[in-house]
C-alpha positions in Angstrom: 135.6 218.8 75.9 132.2 217.9 77.6 129.4 217.4 75.2 131.7 215.3 72.7 132.1 213.8 75.9 129.2 213.0 76.8 128.1 211.9 73.0 130.1 209.0 73.1 129.1 207.6 76.0 125.9 207.7 74.7 126.7 204.7 72.9 128.0 203.2 76.2 124.4 202.9 78.4 122.5 201.5 75.5 125.0 198.9 75.3 125.3 198.5 78.5 121.6 197.8 79.0 121.4 195.8 75.9 124.1 193.5 77.8 121.3 193.4 80.4 118.6 192.2 78.5 121.1 189.5 77.7 122.0 188.8 81.1 118.6 188.5 82.6 117.1 186.0 79.9 120.4 183.9 80.5 119.5 184.0 84.2 115.7 182.9 83.9 115.3 181.2 80.5 115.5 178.1 79.7 116.6 177.7 76.2 115.1 175.8 73.7 116.4 171.8 72.8 119.4 173.2 70.8 119.9 173.2 67.4 120.4 169.8 65.2 121.7 167.5 65.1 124.0 169.0 67.8 127.9 168.0 68.3 129.8 168.6 71.1 133.6 169.6 69.3 131.7 171.7 67.4 129.6 173.2 69.9 133.3 173.9 72.1 134.8 175.6 69.0 132.3 178.2 68.3 131.9 178.5 72.5 135.8 179.0 72.5 136.1 181.2 69.4 133.1 183.2 70.9 135.0 184.0 74.7 138.1 184.6 72.9 136.4 187.6 70.7 134.7 189.0 73.8 138.0 189.1 75.8 139.6 190.9 72.7 136.7 193.5 72.1 136.4 194.3 75.2 140.5 194.6 75.6 139.7 197.1 72.2 136.9 198.8 74.5 139.1 199.7 77.5 142.2 201.0 75.7 139.5 203.7 73.9 138.7 205.1 77.0 142.3 204.8 78.7 143.4 208.4 77.6 142.7 210.9 76.0 141.3 211.5 72.8 138.0 210.2 73.6 137.1 208.4 70.4 134.4 210.2 68.7 130.7 209.2 68.4 131.0 207.0 65.7 134.1 205.1 66.9 132.0 204.6 70.4 129.1 203.9 68.2 131.8 200.8 66.1 133.5 199.8 69.7 129.9 199.2 71.4 128.3 197.3 68.7 131.1 194.8 68.2 130.8 194.2 72.3 126.8 194.0 72.0 128.0 191.2 68.7 130.1 189.6 70.6 128.1 189.1 73.5 125.4 188.3 72.2 127.3 185.3 70.1 128.5 184.6 73.0 124.6 183.7 74.6 123.6 182.2 71.2 126.5 179.3 71.2 125.3 178.7 74.9 121.8 178.1 74.0 122.8 175.7 71.4 123.3 173.4 74.0 120.2 170.8 74.1 119.5 169.6 77.6 119.8 166.0 77.1 123.3 166.5 76.9 123.4 166.7 81.2 121.4 169.0 83.2 125.0 169.1 85.4 126.2 170.6 81.9 124.9 172.8 81.2 124.4 174.2 84.5 127.9 175.0 84.5 127.8 176.2 81.4 125.9 178.6 81.7 127.5 180.0 84.8 130.7 180.7 82.5 128.4 182.4 80.7 127.0 184.3 82.6 130.3 185.2 84.1 131.3 186.9 80.6 128.0 188.7 80.3 128.5 190.1 84.0 131.7 191.0 83.5 131.0 192.5 80.3 128.7 195.4 82.2 130.8 195.7 85.3 133.4 197.4 82.4 131.0 199.5 81.0 129.7 200.3 84.3 133.3 200.9 85.2 134.1 203.4 81.9 131.0 205.0 82.2 131.5 205.7 85.9 134.9 207.0 85.6 136.7 210.2 85.2 137.2 211.2 81.7 139.7 210.7 80.5 141.5 208.5 82.8 142.4 205.1 82.8 141.5 204.2 86.2 142.6 201.0 88.7 139.0 200.4 88.3 138.8 199.6 84.9 141.9 198.1 85.4 140.3 195.4 87.4 136.9 195.0 85.5 139.2 194.2 82.4 140.6 192.0 83.9 137.9 190.6 85.1 136.2 189.9 81.6 139.3 188.1 80.9 139.0 185.8 83.5 135.7 184.9 83.0 136.9 184.4 79.1 139.6 181.9 80.0 137.6 180.2 82.0 135.9 178.5 78.6 139.1 176.2 79.1 138.4 174.5 82.4 134.9 174.1 81.3 134.2 169.8 81.5 134.0 168.8 78.1 130.9 166.2 79.3 128.1 165.7 81.6 130.4 162.8 82.6 133.3 165.3 83.3 130.8 167.8 84.6 129.4 165.2 87.5 132.8 164.2 88.1 134.0 167.9 89.3 129.8 168.5 90.5 130.9 165.4 92.8 134.4 166.4 93.7 133.6 169.6 94.7 130.8 168.3 97.4 133.4 165.8 99.2 135.6 168.5 99.2 132.4 169.8 101.6 131.9 167.2 103.6 136.1 166.1 103.9 135.7 170.3 105.9 132.2 169.9 107.8 134.1 166.6 109.3 137.4 167.2 110.1 136.3 170.0 111.5 133.6 167.9 113.7 136.4 165.1 114.5 138.5 168.2 115.9 135.6 169.7 118.2 135.2 166.4 119.3 137.8 166.1 120.6 138.6 169.9 121.9 135.3 169.7 123.3 136.2 166.9 126.5 136.9 169.7 128.5 136.7 172.5 126.9 137.3 174.1 130.2 140.3 172.2 130.7 142.9 175.5 130.4 141.0 177.0 133.5 141.4 175.5 137.1 138.2 173.6 138.3 136.2 176.6 139.9 133.0 175.9 142.7 131.9 179.5 142.0 132.4 179.7 138.7 130.0 176.8 138.0 131.3 175.7 134.9 131.2 172.2 135.4 127.1 172.5 135.8 127.2 174.6 132.9 125.6 172.8 130.1 125.5 174.9 127.8 129.3 174.4 127.3 129.9 170.8 126.8 128.5 167.5 126.1 127.4 165.0 128.8 128.5 161.5 128.8 125.0 160.8 127.2 125.9 163.5 124.4 129.2 162.1 123.4 127.5 158.6 122.8 124.8 160.3 120.6 126.9 162.0 118.9 129.3 159.2 118.2 126.6 157.9 115.9 126.3 161.2 114.4 130.0 161.3 114.1 129.9 157.5 111.6 126.8 159.0 110.0 129.1 162.0 109.0 131.7 159.6 107.8 129.6 157.5 106.1 128.7 160.5 104.3 132.0 161.2 103.2 132.4 157.8 102.4 129.7 157.2 99.7 130.9 160.7 97.7 134.7 159.1 97.8 133.1 155.6 96.3 129.9 157.2 94.3 133.0 160.1 92.5 135.5 157.0 92.5 132.4 154.7 90.4 131.8 157.9 88.1 135.5 157.9 87.0 135.4 154.5 86.6 132.1 153.9 84.6 130.5 156.6 83.8 129.8 158.0 80.6 127.7 160.3 78.5 127.0 158.4 75.5 123.3 157.4 75.9 120.4 160.1 76.7 119.9 157.5 80.0 123.7 157.1 80.9 123.6 161.1 80.7 120.2 161.3 82.6 121.1 158.9 85.5 124.6 161.1 86.3 122.1 164.6 86.4 120.4 162.1 89.1 123.4 160.9 90.6 124.4 165.0 90.6 120.8 166.2 92.1 121.0 163.8 95.3 124.5 163.9 96.4 124.1 168.2 96.2 121.5 167.5 99.1 124.6 165.2 101.4 126.4 168.6 102.0 123.7 171.0 103.6 122.7 167.7 105.6 125.6 167.1 107.0 126.1 170.8 108.5 122.2 170.9 109.6 123.0 167.7 111.7 126.2 169.3 112.4 124.9 172.3 113.6 122.3 170.6 116.2 125.8 168.6 117.7 127.0 171.1 118.9 126.0 172.3 122.6 123.6 172.5 124.5 122.6 169.3 121.9 118.5 168.9 122.1 118.4 165.4 121.2 115.2 165.5 119.5 117.2 168.3 116.8 119.9 165.5 116.2 117.3 163.0 115.6 115.5 164.9 112.6 118.8 166.0 111.4 120.6 162.6 111.6 117.5 160.8 109.6 117.3 163.5 106.9 120.8 163.2 106.6 120.4 159.0 106.4 117.8 158.9 104.7 119.7 161.4 101.7 122.8 158.7 101.2 120.2 155.9 101.4 118.7 158.0 97.9 122.1 158.0 96.8 123.0 154.8 97.4 119.8 153.5 95.5 120.4 156.0 92.3 123.7 155.1 92.4 123.5 151.1 92.5 120.8 150.6 90.0 122.6 153.4 87.3 125.9 151.8 84.9 128.1 153.2 87.2 128.1 150.3 89.5 128.5 147.3 87.4 128.5 143.7 90.0 132.4 144.7 90.9 130.7 147.4 92.6 128.2 146.5 94.8 130.2 146.0 97.6 130.5 149.1 98.9 127.5 150.0 97.7 126.1 147.0 100.6 128.1 148.2 102.9 127.7 151.3 103.3 123.8 150.8 103.5 124.3 148.9 106.2 126.8 150.8 108.3 123.8 154.0 107.8 121.7 151.8 108.9 123.1 150.6 112.0 124.4 154.7 113.0 121.1 155.7 112.5 119.8 152.9 114.0 121.5 153.8 117.0 120.3 157.3 116.7 117.4 156.2 117.5 118.3 154.0 120.5 120.2 156.8 122.4 116.9 159.3 122.2 114.4 157.0 122.2 113.1 158.3 125.9 113.4 161.8 124.4 110.6 161.4 122.6 
């Protein structure tokens, strides 16, 4: 009983080591420029195929270890070799995708590829750690995890325009939530202790830490203006990329990547500003965070304006939002002038 079981697991340990090496390379390594000539449709067919094969190999491996008798050492070696080849094929096809197709697209494909490899490592781990000859709950979950990771390939954006649309939509979702949360806090915060009777001895009214003064509120309304401008910026840029974005020339692809990169800075900057808006308010911190957000927004608008996604028909909102950012930032400066 025992020795055979041990022997059957040896190849599993080897394959796990090999998969970890693939994962490390995927995480750090930037592949070369891919094979020429590169054709996107062929790439997607090949990637879809390798993900499908990987899913099937995960099923075979899991079934082999789901009930007695365990596979012979020979069968196990064969199973492991097939798993390893399937994962190597996934990585190889990913490496075909040249940087020139867009860094936003590349990152999304890399994340999907990494998840498949991680899933397979998790499955081999589970089998190695499970009691011999019984199908554990963990093994079922790990197998399902590989299937799900492999199915992700069908949801991936097919070119850099679609990738940037999806990246911008994700940013917009996060910023929308932050704006709503802040609006809610400001309404609630009109009197955070409104439901408690006024009590001189408790001194709620004197506690700067728990509510906003009138001066705070003036400053914060301009900050809200900047946060709303962030949301409007992302909305408009997203619409422009959907309407006019192309991923045909290297220049178009690079412009889309620049937009996605700078748009990624909006949400962290909105969060920083929002955090500094809670009482007790330090006006200097608010001003610094507002300035940081304003400069990110100006950069987004500048990059959009000079790119192919902004034909003359889009110039109106670019100008309007640039004005809105300046206007709110100037108000923040005026309100904090005395603090400097």
